[in-house]
C-alpha positions in Angstrom: 139.4 -80.7 91.9 142.7 -81.2 93.2 141.2 -82.6 96.7 139.0 -85.0 94.7 142.0 -86.4 92.6 144.1 -86.9 95.5 141.3 -88.7 97.5 140.8 -90.9 94.4 144.6 -91.8 94.3 144.8 -92.6 97.9 141.6 -95.0 97.4 143.2 -96.7 94.5 146.5 -97.0 96.7 144.7 -98.5 99.5 142.8 -100.8 97.4 146.3 -102.0 96.2 147.3 -103.5 99.4 147.3 -106.9 100.4 143.8 -107.9 102.0 145.0 -107.8 105.5 147.1 -104.4 105.4 144.1 -102.8 103.5 141.7 -104.2 106.3 143.9 -102.6 109.1 144.3 -99.3 107.1 140.4 -98.9 106.4 139.5 -100.1 110.2 142.0 -97.5 111.5 141.7 -94.7 109.2 137.9 -94.9 108.0 136.5 -96.3 111.3 138.7 -94.5 113.6 139.7 -97.8 115.4 142.9 -98.1 117.4 145.2 -101.0 116.3 144.8 -102.5 119.8 140.8 -102.4 119.3 141.3 -103.9 115.6 143.2 -106.7 117.0 140.7 -107.3 119.8 137.6 -107.4 117.7 139.3 -109.7 115.1 140.7 -112.1 117.6 144.5 -111.0 116.3 147.5 -110.4 117.9 148.5 -107.0 118.4 151.8 -107.2 117.0 150.4 -108.8 113.8 147.9 -105.8 113.2 150.9 -103.3 114.2 153.0 -105.1 111.7 150.3 -105.2 109.1 149.8 -101.3 109.4 153.6 -100.3 109.4 153.8 -102.4 106.2 150.7 -100.8 104.7 152.0 -97.2 105.5 155.4 -98.1 104.0 153.8 -99.0 100.9 151.4 -96.3 100.9 154.1 -93.6 101.5 156.1 -95.0 98.5 153.0 -95.2 96.3 151.8 -91.9 97.2 155.3 -89.8 97.3 154.6 -87.9 94.3 151.5 -86.1 95.5 153.9 -84.2 98.0 156.6 -83.9 95.4 155.6 -80.7 93.8 
């Protein structure tokens, strides 16, 4: 039950991200693509993908901090 609730909280947090950040996170974690691969496949600069990734991870960390605080 706890695992299911945690997965739901993570899914909700990811869905709350801005579109580019959400896209990068979903491609990286759910489709197991590297940031370089995401950039190449979508004709984006690697630095833009990396920035979106790091911003998203920071936001997710803040949103999900309470999961690991007990």
